[in-house]
C-alpha positions, 0 to 999 in steps of 0.5 A: 444401621443407616448409611449414606453409601448403602444406596449404591452397590460397591461396583457402582460406587467404584465406577463413580469414583474412578470416573471422577478421578480420571476426568479431573486428573486427566483434564488437569494433566492435559492442560498442564501439558499444553501449557508446557508446550506453549512457546509464549511461556518463560523458562521459569514457568516451564520448570514450575509446570514440569514440577506440577506435572510430576506432582499431578502424575503422582496424585493420579496414581494415588487416586487410582490406587484409592479407587482400586481399593474401594473394590473391597468396600461396601455393604456386601460382606462377600466382597471382602473375601473376594479381595483377600483371597491370598489371606483366606485363612486369616479371614476365616479366623477373624470371622470365626472370632466374630461368631464367638464374640457375638453368639458365645459359641463357634458353631454358628448356631446362634443369632444369625444377625451380625452387627453391620458395623463390626462386619464393615470394620472387618471388611475395612481391615482386610481392604487396608491389608489388600491395599498395602499389598497392592501398593508394595507390588506397584512400588516393586514394579516401578523400582524394577523398571528403573533398575532395568532402564539404568543398568546399561549406564551403571559402572557396576554392570560393566566391570573393567577387564584385566587388561583394558584398552585405552578406549575402554578406560575412557568409556568407563569414565562416562558411566555412572558414577563417573570416574577418572578424568570425567569425575575430576572435571565434574568435581572441579566444575562443581567446586568452581560453581559453588564458590562462584555462587557463594562469592556472588551471594556475599559480594553481589555484583563484585563477582559478576562481569564488571566487578573487581573479583570477576577477572581474578576468578576467571584468571584462576579458572583459566590458569588451572585449566591450562595447567590441567591440559599440559599436565599429561604431557612431559611439560610442566603445568606452569607452562599452560598457566603462563600461556593462559594468563598471557592470553587473558591479558592480550587477546582481544575479546577475552582480555579480562585479566587487564582489569585486575587491580594492581593491588590485588595482583601484587598481594596475590603474588606476595602470598604465593611467594610466602607459600613457595619460600615456606615449602622451600624451608620445610624441604631443606633437611638439616640432617641431609645437609650435614652429610653433603660433601664438598662436591655438592657445595661446589655444584651449588655455589660456583656455577650460580655465582658464575652465572650471576657475574656474567648476567650482571655484566651482560645486562649492564652492557647489552640492556643498559641497566644500572649496575644495581639493577643489572645484578638484581636481574642476574640473581633473578635469572640465576636461580634454578626452579625447584618446582621443575627439577625436584619432581623430574629428579624424583621421577628418575629416582623412582625408576632407579636412574642415578641411584648408584652415585646419588645423582638425584640427591646431589641435584636436589640438594644443590638446587635447594642451596642455589635457591637460598643463594639467589634469594639472599643476593636478590634481597640484598640488591633489592634493598640497594636499588630502592635505598636513598641517602648516604652511599655508605648506608646504601652499601651496608643496608643490603647485607644488613637486611639479609642478616636481619631477615635471617636473625628474625626468621630464626628467632621466630622459628625457635619460638615455634618449637615451644608454641603451640605445646605438643600436648595440644589436640590441634597441634598440626593446625596451630603449627600451620596457622602460626607458620603461614602467618609468620611467613606473611608477617615477614613478607608484608611487614618488611615492605611496611618498614621499607626493608623489603630485602629482609622478607624472603630470607626471614620467611625461608629461615622461619620455616627451616628453623621451625622444621629442624625440631619438628622433623625429629618427631617424625624421623624414622616413622616414614611419615611427612609432617602434616604442615607440609601437606597444608602448604602443599594444598595452599600451593595448589591454590596459589600456583595458578594465580601466581603463574597466571598473574605473571603471564597477565603482567606481560603486555604484548602491545608494549613489548619492545622487540629489542628487550625481548631479543637482548633479554634472551641473549643475556639469559643464554649467555648466563646459562652457557657459563653455568653449564661450563662451570658445572662441568668443570666442577664435576671433574673432581668427582667420582662421576663418569663422562655421561653423568658429568654431562647430565648435571649441567642439563638438570639445572637448566629450567627456571620457573617458580622463583623467577615467578615469585621474585621477578615481579617484586621489584616492579611491585615495589617500584609501583608501591613506592611511586618511583616512576623512574624505576617502574620501567626497569621493574617492568623489564625485569618482569618481562625477562623473567617471564621469557626465562620461564617460558623458554627454559621450563619446558625445555629443561623438563623435557631434557631431564625426562628424555636424556636422563635415562640415556645418560644415567646408570639404572640400579635395580632394587634388591630384596632380602629373604623377607621381601624387604627392599634394600634401597640403592641410596643406602650405600653403607651396605654397598661399601661393605660389599664392593669396598668401592669409594662412594660419594657420601651424599648418597646416604640421603 
């Protein structure tokens, strides 16, 4: 049979193809390389050419592979055997089968003329098999090369020793895949980049510099980074968020926060207030509150009321506030921050400090009740400050707003006992949506009907009453309610916004030195009275001198509630257009900012450093089965030593 390729031998055809392949491919690669190195090309063009360069390199490899495979193609039958030496047995079997099919016998004595096409198919079959084997070997070589090259960068190649040094741990973070702080930073940057790109895609120029969303986004990222930098220290992360927010509003060149629209800022702070109050309501354990002794009630209310009275009178005499605004400021300053105190006390509790007298339980429970008292008083005074008309109605409206808020929140909480139904497949999701939605309704709805004092109490009551029944489903299981995890995630998002916006709301250029100095004086006067009253209240208890000295120090920090309600009066004045009340609201906000900035880091450091020195450390005992008997379970201790213990330690 005739064939166009029979005019050339296998070696000649191979040489021609390889020559053409190298000439075209190398010429193309040379041109591409020169184009990449050209300084006049744009960045996007270079990226495109780099991509084409890689594709061309792959094409060159494939063409070379094809040219090498042609060594086994041609009219010469002996070349098939030359290219398939590793499969000689299979080839001999195939040749033998051809002889049987063509001659009818396997002795090779038949017709010596073998069909050329059949022999060519045989050669092609073995050529394809040889090409596959050669490609697999080449892929294995490339894979081994990359594996040997990347091995020094892999974390699996450098396992940590049993007791690694700090530098060794840090070095491990930078290996592949990243871990530790490096991985956390990369994940955070990736999240920010993805969401920023999504916002740009959805809002176009609004998320770019000059848009309304851009300063909020920068403030959120900056506040989060500020908290992340402060977190490894003993200081609370909110301190870094406040400082970054203040810098982004007052430092020239980076003062992007001053472009945030007031409506956006007020809305974000109100949402953060909803999250704080919802978490506070969920954290109040009614069973534990029933076990509280009279000591805890005295520690919760008497020092706080004393501080309110002193701060109110001092604000009137020193700052010149009206009496209503003086006591509104007093309720803002009097509340202790659960966000600083609770984690600090839990840290001491985990180490065994104060467990023998139940001091962590005393402090945490008193802080929760203190927040309820302050929010109630603030709601009453807020309603009085912005009421207009009959004086008798103004006096009655404040307490009435508090009662209406508690009643409305309690009714909504009872409704959430039955809706959604417990058989729902998405029970936790529906509960979270209804709880957060109800909290937002109470905060924003109370503003819409000019009953702003009802909102905070309604939100707090809603979460507390709803959790009263929900906790029965998880009591004794050792599990938290899923709703608490949802509010925790929301707090992670809105905490940087809240404290960043509080810091950004302070205009350092218009800050009056007298307001700063006198405001700090009012703050410390109230703190001094609180500490004295708390020490006197603790005299009638089973606490020793060191423990009585520690209790007032534990209630020193102020942060989250001040950040949440400190701006409410200012926002309300702006929304109502009360221009004569806006300066008072601004002063309240400024003094609240100073209270957070001063007391939060000092209080957190005092608890961390003084607590281990003043409190007794209890070592946990284990039974024969290795189970831990917590020191808070004082029923066993009572039977063991027959000593009088404070009943609050049952929590």
